[in-house]
C-alpha positions in Angstrom: -0.1 0.0 0.1 1.5 3.3 -1.0 2.7 5.9 1.8 0.5 9.1 2.9 3.3 11.0 1.3 3.3 9.2 -2.4 -0.7 9.4 -2.3 -0.5 13.2 -1.5 2.4 13.4 -4.4 -0.1 11.4 -6.7 -2.9 13.8 -5.9 -1.4 17.0 -6.8 0.2 15.4 -9.9 -3.1 14.9 -11.1 -4.7 18.1 -10.1 -2.0 19.7 -12.1 -2.8 17.4 -14.8 -6.3 18.5 -14.7 -5.7 22.2 -14.9 -3.7 21.5 -18.1 -6.5 19.6 -19.8 -8.9 22.0 -18.8 -7.2 25.0 -20.2 -6.6 22.9 -23.7 -10.3 22.2 -23.7 -11.1 26.0 -23.2 -8.6 26.6 -25.7 -10.0 24.0 -28.4 -13.7 25.5 -27.4 -12.6 28.8 -28.4 -11.0 28.0 -31.7 -14.2 25.8 -32.7 -16.0 28.4 -33.0 -14.0 30.2 -35.6 -13.0 27.0 -37.5 -16.5 25.4 -37.5 -17.6 28.8 -39.2 -14.8 28.8 -41.7 -15.5 25.3 -42.8 -19.3 25.7 -43.2 -18.7 29.0 -45.1 -16.8 27.3 -47.5 -18.9 24.4 -48.2 -21.4 26.8 -50.5 -18.9 27.6 -52.9 -17.4 24.3 -53.3 -21.2 22.9 -53.9 -21.8 25.6 -56.5 -18.5 25.5 -58.0 -19.2 21.4 -58.6 -22.5 22.4 -60.3 -20.9 24.4 -62.8 -18.2 21.7 -63.4 -20.8 19.5 -64.2 -22.7 21.7 -66.5 -19.6 22.4 -68.5 -18.5 18.7 -68.4 -21.4 17.5 -70.0 -21.0 19.7 -72.9 -17.4 18.7 -73.2 -16.3 15.3 -74.5 -13.9 13.2 -76.4 -10.5 14.9 -77.6 -11.8 18.6 -76.5 -11.9 17.4 -73.0 -8.8 19.0 -71.0 -6.7 16.1 -69.2 -7.7 17.1 -66.0 -11.0 16.1 -66.6 -10.3 13.4 -68.9 -7.6 11.6 -67.2 -4.7 9.6 -68.3 -6.6 6.8 -69.9 -5.2 4.4 -67.6 -5.9 3.6 -63.6 -2.7 1.9 -62.7 -1.0 4.3 -60.6 -3.0 5.9 -57.6 -2.0 8.4 -55.6 -3.6 9.0 -51.9 -3.5 12.4 -50.4 -4.2 11.9 -46.7 -4.9 15.0 -44.8 -4.2 14.6 -41.0 -3.7 17.1 -38.2 0.1 18.5 -37.2 -0.8 18.1 -33.5 -1.8 15.1 -31.5 -4.2 15.2 -28.3 -7.4 15.0 -30.4 -8.8 11.6 -29.6 -9.0 9.2 -32.5 -9.2 11.7 -35.2 -5.9 10.6 -36.9 -6.3 7.0 -36.0 -9.4 6.8 -38.0 -8.1 8.5 -41.1 -5.0 6.3 -40.9 -7.4 3.5 -40.8 -9.3 4.9 -44.0 -6.1 5.5 -45.6 -5.0 1.8 -45.2 -8.3 0.3 -46.1 -8.2 2.5 -49.3 -4.7 1.2 -50.0 -5.3 -2.4 -49.5 -8.3 -2.2 -51.8 -6.3 -0.9 -54.6 -3.4 -3.5 -53.9 -5.9 -6.1 -54.0 -7.2 -5.2 -57.4 -3.6 -5.2 -58.7 -3.0 -1.4 -58.4 0.5 0.2 -57.7 -0.4 2.8 -54.4 1.7 5.7 -53.2 1.0 8.0 -50.4 1.2 11.8 -50.3 1.1 13.0 -46.6 -0.5 16.5 -45.7 0.3 16.9 -42.0 3.1 15.1 -39.4 0.7 12.6 -37.4 -0.4 10.1 -40.2 3.5 9.4 -41.4 4.6 7.1 -38.5 1.6 4.8 -38.5 1.7 4.7 -42.6 5.4 4.2 -43.0 5.4 1.1 -40.4 2.7 -0.6 -42.7 4.1 0.8 -46.0 7.6 1.6 -45.7 8.3 1.9 -49.5 5.0 3.9 -50.2 5.3 6.9 -48.6 6.4 9.8 -51.4 6.4 13.3 -50.9 4.0 15.4 -48.6 3.4 18.7 -47.7 4.6 20.3 -44.3 1.4 22.6 -42.4 3.5 22.9 -39.5 5.1 25.9 -40.4 2.1 27.9 -40.6 -0.5 28.7 -37.4 -3.3 28.3 -39.3 -3.3 26.6 -43.2 -5.2 28.4 -45.4 -5.8 29.0 -49.4 -1.9 29.7 -50.0 -1.1 26.3 -49.3 -4.0 24.7 -50.5 -2.8 26.2 -53.6 1.0 25.0 -53.2 -0.4 21.4 -52.7 -2.7 21.4 -55.5 0.0 22.9 -57.7 2.4 20.2 -57.0 -0.3 17.6 -57.3 -1.2 18.9 -60.9 2.4 19.0 -61.7 3.0 15.3 -60.6 0.0 14.2 -62.4 1.3 15.9 -65.9 4.6 14.2 -65.2 2.8 10.7 -65.4 3.7 10.2 -61.8 -0.1 8.7 -61.0 -3.0 8.2 -63.1 -5.6 8.7 -60.1 -5.5 11.0 -57.1 -7.8 10.0 -54.1 -8.2 12.6 -51.1 -8.5 11.5 -47.7 -9.7 13.9 -45.0 -11.7 14.2 -41.9 -15.4 16.1 -42.5 -16.6 17.9 -39.5 -20.1 16.9 -38.4 -20.0 18.0 -34.5 -17.6 18.0 -31.9 -18.4 14.6 -31.0 -18.2 13.3 -34.8 -15.5 13.9 -37.6 -15.9 11.2 -40.3 -13.2 10.1 -42.7 -14.0 10.8 -46.4 -12.7 9.2 -49.3 -13.2 10.8 -52.8 -11.6 11.1 -56.1 -9.7 14.3 -56.4 -7.5 14.0 -59.8 -8.7 13.4 -62.7 -11.8 15.7 -61.7 -14.5 13.0 -61.9 -17.2 13.8 -64.0 -21.0 13.7 -63.1 -23.1 10.6 -64.2 -25.8 13.4 -65.7 -25.8 16.8 -65.9 -28.2 18.9 -63.7 -31.2 20.2 -65.0 -31.0 23.5 -66.3 -34.1 26.2 -66.3 -32.5 28.2 -69.0 -30.0 27.4 -71.8 -26.6 28.6 -70.9 -23.9 30.0 -73.3 -20.3 30.1 -72.1 -17.8 32.7 -73.5 -15.0 32.5 -74.8 -16.0 28.6 -74.8 -16.5 25.3 -72.6 -13.3 23.9 -73.4 -11.4 27.4 -72.4 -13.4 28.0 -69.2 -12.7 24.0 -67.9 -9.1 24.8 -68.3 -9.2 27.5 -65.8 -11.8 26.0 -63.6 -10.4 22.5 -63.1 -7.4 23.6 -61.5 -9.5 26.0 -59.6 -11.6 23.3 -58.2 -8.9 21.1 -57.2 -7.7 23.8 -55.3 -10.8 24.2 -53.7 -11.2 20.9 -52.6 -7.9 21.1 -51.1 -8.7 24.4 -49.1 -12.0 22.8 -48.1 -10.2 19.8 -46.7 -7.6 22.0 -44.9 -10.9 23.8 -43.3 -12.4 20.8 -42.1 -9.0 19.2 -40.9 -9.0 22.5 -38.5 -12.5 22.4 -37.5 -12.5 18.3 -36.8 -8.9 18.8 -35.1 -10.4 21.2 -32.4 -13.6 19.7 -32.3 -12.0 16.1 -31.3 -9.2 17.9 -28.9 -12.4 19.8 -27.1 -13.7 16.3 -26.5 -10.7 14.3 -25.7 -9.8 17.1 -23.1 -13.1 17.2 -21.4 -12.9 13.5 -21.1 -9.4 13.9 -19.9 -10.5 16.4 -17.3 -13.6 14.3 -16.0 -11.2 11.2 -15.7 -8.7 13.4 -13.7 -11.6 14.3 -11.6 -12.6 10.7 -11.0 -9.2 9.8 -10.2 -8.5 12.8 -7.6 -11.8 11.5 -6.0 -10.7 7.9 -5.6 -6.9 8.9 -4.5 -8.6 11.4 -2.0 -10.9 8.4 -0.6 -7.7 6.1 -0.4 -5.7 9.0 1.4 -8.3 9.7 3.9 -8.6 6.0 4.5 -4.8 5.4 5.1 -4.9 8.4 7.3 -7.8 7.1 9.4 -6.0 4.0 9.6 -2.8 5.4 10.8 -4.6 7.3 13.3 -6.2 4.6 14.8 -3.1 2.4 14.9 -1.5 4.9 17.1 -4.2 5.3 19.5 -4.5 1.7 20.0 -0.5 1.9 20.6 -1.1 4.7 23.1 -3.9 3.0 25.0 -2.0 -0.3 25.2 1.1 1.8 26.3 -1.1 3.2 29.0 -2.6 0.1 30.1 0.9 -1.6 30.6 1.9 1.1 33.0 
């Protein structure tokens, strides 16, 4: 049984940890409001851009379609763009993303495809490298900026498009967390490059004429679409990270409180037992006299 001094030290240690987790929870809660607003504000633009892309893509086919839309004509080489966080202490957010990336990689390998990873963020690198040591390619470090924004998304998009033009991959898949709430952040897997064409064009109420032409507009919009998708993924990552961190720190604070309560009860019982033993010894000594 630990001594009274050891129990007191453990109680003080857990109380210090509880103060840290409580402070991190409050910081994450303050950041979450701003990050959630940014993620939700970016969704309508991405949705509308997708609708415009679908309308244009339905009018362009065959050899006139840009390469970012038509693809390379093959589907052998696949690139998995995994968007993880740079910091830990956010529950199972990163582990769920890594599980989704591993599942997609195994699915593609089972179909006889070659797979390579492009990692955004630090936390997914180690577990993926342990299982796929030879498949980790280049990546993008977002830890050097406080809050990754459109500039970082544009840099990532430009690098991916350059890799696609150089023939380093045929299809790129984007894996990132979608923020639902502070309790739920769902891993999302979708095709990024070539830009997936819709199965059918959305119905239009009026005939739309494009100037200068559908091909020229697509040439401009396709890279912007890729940038927008990556920017949205970074926004969703930021909101998911703060939500998961707030929830994890709240759970840690509660657990610390329960542990403090248990240790305090144990401390009081040990102290009461020590006092009782001393009283018995004093009474026994008095009777012996």
